[in-house]
N, C-alpha and C positions, 0 to 999 in steps of 0.2 A: 692872245685869248686861248684858254684851254678848252679843248672839246670835252663837253660834259659826258657825252656818250662813251668816249674813249676812257675817261676816268672811271666810269661805272663798270665797264667791262674788264678793266685791267686790275682793279682792286678785288680782293677776296670778299665774298658775301658772308661776312662774319655773323650777322644775325641768323641766317638760315643754317649755317654750320653749327652754330650754338644750339639751335632748336633740335637739329638732328642728333647732336651729341647728348643733349638732355633727354631726348626720346629714347635713345639707346640705353642711357644710364637708368632711366625709369623702367624700361623693359627688363633690364638685367636685375633691377631691384625686385620687380614683380616675380621674375623667375625664381629668385632667391627666396622670396616670401612663400611662393607656391611650394618650393622644395621643402621649406621649413614646415609648412602646414601638412604636406604629405608625410613627412617624417613624424610629426606629432600625431597625425591620424593613425599611421601604422603602429606607433608606440601604444596608442590607446587601444587599438584592436588586439594587440598582443597581450595587454594587461587585463582585458575584459575576460572574465571566466565564464563566458557564454558563447555559443556558436551562432554567429550571424550568417544567414544564408539567403540566397535568391535562387528561385527555381522556375524554369520555363515549363508551364503546364502542358502545352501541346507537344513539345519535343521531348518531354520527360528528361530534361537536362539541368543539372546544377550549374548555375552561371557563376556563383560566387560562394565561397565558404571562408569564414574567418579562421585565424590560426588556432583558436581554442578547439576546433574540431579534432586536430591531431592529439591534443592533450586529453580530451574527454573520451573520445572513441578509440584512441590508440591506433588509428588507421591513417593511411596516406591521403592527404587532401587532393593530390594529383590524380590518384585513382578514382576518387569520388567525382571529380570534375569531368572525367571521361566516361564514368559509368554510374548513373544514379542508383543502381541496385546495390552499390557498396553501402549506402545508407539503409536501404530497405532490408537487406540481408542481415544487418546488424541489430535489427529490432527483435526483441524477445518474442519467440513464436506465438505465445498466448496473447500478445498485445498487437500483433501485426494487423489483424483485421480492423481493430479499433483505430490504430494510427492512420491507416489508409482512408477509412471512412471519414474520420474527423478532418483530415487534410482536404478531402473533397468538399466538405461542408463550407469551406471558405469561399467557394465559387458562388454559393447562395447567400451566405451571411455577410461576406465581406471581411470578416475577422473571426478567428476562433482562438480564444485566449485561455481556455481551460483544458488543453490537451496535456495529459500526463501518461507516459508509457515508459517501459523499460527497454534498455539496450544491453547487448552483450559486447563488451570491449574485445579488442584483439587478443588480450591475454585471458579471456574467459570470465571476466568479472561482470556481474549484473549491476547496472546502475539505472537510476530513475532520471528521466528528463521531464521538464516542463517546457513544452515546445509551442510557443505562440506563433500564429501566422496571420498574415494580412495580404489582401489582394491589391494589385496596382489598379486603382479605379481611374487613374488619369490616362490610361492607354487609349489611343485613338482606335476607331473601328478598323479592324483588319490587322491591328498590331498584336504581337504575342501577349498572352496573359502571363504576367509575372507575379509569382507569389514570393513574398519576403517573410522572413521569420527570425526568431531568436530562441534558441534551445539552451536552457539553463540546467546544469546538473543539480538536482534536488535530492540526491541520495541521502545525505546527512539529515535533511529535514524529514524525509520519509522514515528513516530509522528512529528518529525522535518521536514522530507521530505513532509509529508502531509500538514503541516502548510505553508511551503514555496510554495508549489504548489497552495494552496488556495490563498495566498497573490498575487501570480503571475497571477492568472486567475480571481480574483474576484474584483469587484468595491467596494472599502472600505466603501463607504457611504451606498449603497443599498444592498450589499451582493449578487448582481446578477452578471452574467458574465461581465467582462470588455470588452471594444471594441475589443482588440486583440484576446481574447479567444473566444468571440462570433463569430467573422468572421472565425477563425480557424474551429470551429465546423460547422458553416454554409457552409463553402467550402466543408467539408467532406460530409455533407448531400446532397449538390448539386451534387457532383461526384457520390455518391451512387444512387441518383435518376436518373441521366443520364444513368448510367451503367445498371440499372435494369428496366428502363422505368416506374419508380414509380412517383406518383404525389408529388408535393412539393409546399408549399405556403410561401410567404415572406411578413412580416408585418412591417411597420414603424409607430410609434406613437409619437406624440409631445404634450406636455402639453400646452394648450391654455393660452396665457397671463401670462406666468410664470414670466416674468420680473415685471409685476404689483404685483404679489404675493410677490416677494422679496422686492420690493420697499415699499409696503404697510405694510407688516407684519414682514419683516426682513428675513435675510438669514437663520436663524435657523428654522423658520417656512417653508421656502422654502425647506430646507433639509428634514424636516418631510414629506412634500408633496412627494418628490422623493422616500422616503422610503416606504410610503404607496402605491405609484404606483407599486413599485417593489413587494411588498407583494401581491397586487391584481393580478399581472401577474403570480406569482408563484402559487397562489390559483386557478386561472382560467384556465391556459393553461393545456394541456394534458401531461401525462407522456411521456417523449421522446422529447417534444418540446424544442427548444433552445430559451432562453430569455436572454437579456442583455441590459445594459445601454451603448449606443454608443456615447453619447454626453451629453452636459449640462443637457437639459431636454428632451432628445430624447432617446427612447427605440426601440428595434427591436426584432422580433421573427421569427423563422423558424418553419414551421409545416411539418415534414416529413410524407409522406404517406397520405397527407390530400388533398382531392379534393377541387376545388374552393368553392362549396356550403357549405361544412363542415368548410372550413377556414373562410368563412363569418360568420357562426354561432359562432365560437370561438371569432372572433373579436367583434361581437355584444354583446356577453356575457361579454367580458372584458370592453366594453364601458359602459354597465349598471352597472357593479361593481364599476367602477371609479366614475360614476355619483352619486352613493349612498354614497360616502365618505364624511364625514363632519369634518371640522377643526374648532378649537376654539382658538382665540388669544385675550387675555384680555376679554373684554365683547362682542367681535365680533365673529360671526360664518360665515364661508364661505365654499363653495364647489368648485370643479374644473371640468373641462371638457378636453377632448383630441380630437385631430384630427388624423385619421388613414388613411394610404395608404396601400392597399392590392393588391398583384398580385400573379400569379401562374406560374409555370414552363411551357414553351412551347417547341416544338421541335426545334425552331429557337434559343433558348438560349444556347450560347456556354460558358458562364461564369456566375458566381453569380452576377457580376457587372450589367448584363442586368436586373436582377430581382430587384436589389437594386435601379437602376436608375428609373425603372417604379414605384416602391413603393414610392420613394422619390417624384416623380412628382405627384403621386396620393395624397400623403399627403398634398402637398402644394396646390393642387386643393381643398382639403377639407378645408383648411384655407381660400382660396379665396371665397368659397361658404358660409362662415359664421361660420366655426369652429364647433366643437362638432358633428362630423359626420365621416362616413367611405366612402371613395371612392375606388372602385375596378377598376383595369385596366388590 
């Protein structure tokens, strides 16, 4: 009779060995799958054209930054991980205060998704970022406050927005404000002057005998005249003055904070500059003149329309009196 215990101890325990082998094979498979996932995740991070980041608020340390940081900022990720000021110092100086204040708001709001500011890349290029950030609300009491975010390069978008804004507000021929934009700005300056009791002047100018210029020298030469008038306006008027083309050959200006006597000096300077302009068409040389109507804000003016009407009447009075002059009312 065979001893059962002897048989059990002398034969290999195949079921347990098989289980161990299967466990090892499973673990190896899991490691391989994890490695594949890690490689896939790394590839995705490299391909994303936005900076993913994590920041420890208390220690002021960047815990993680994705590969796009080096592409967008042109700076070393390693240096950033060792010194948060690498990011801070790259922010455009005029935007630094806003960038820091809006980052701090995440502690109160939990998320800030409308942050936009400029950076200066390592090679000196200015670029726009949309930098959304979120706070880790899952942290246990006493655990560090971690802020995570995603910073996207929106420079191209900003350039398109700027160009669309320019097209919407600028007269295509003269590159001065168009009528709609001029009166929007003029209304704002009027309300500001009324609120603070500040002086304000309104000027209208019209090119004398512009139809004769077009009929004699052609519309292309007429367009050149309009462009030179606009250039003279931009060169002569003060910083902060509003200037625009509001009609065919009619321009307007608003002088914020400008008393009547100073406004007249500006109008006279503009008159002289335009009188100096010289135009040549084929073998002919010609000059131009303008008629101007000038008025200033009074306590009785309840809307910009009052100033516009007075300046308009004064300008036509200048026409009736022989043109090439300024009439103030």
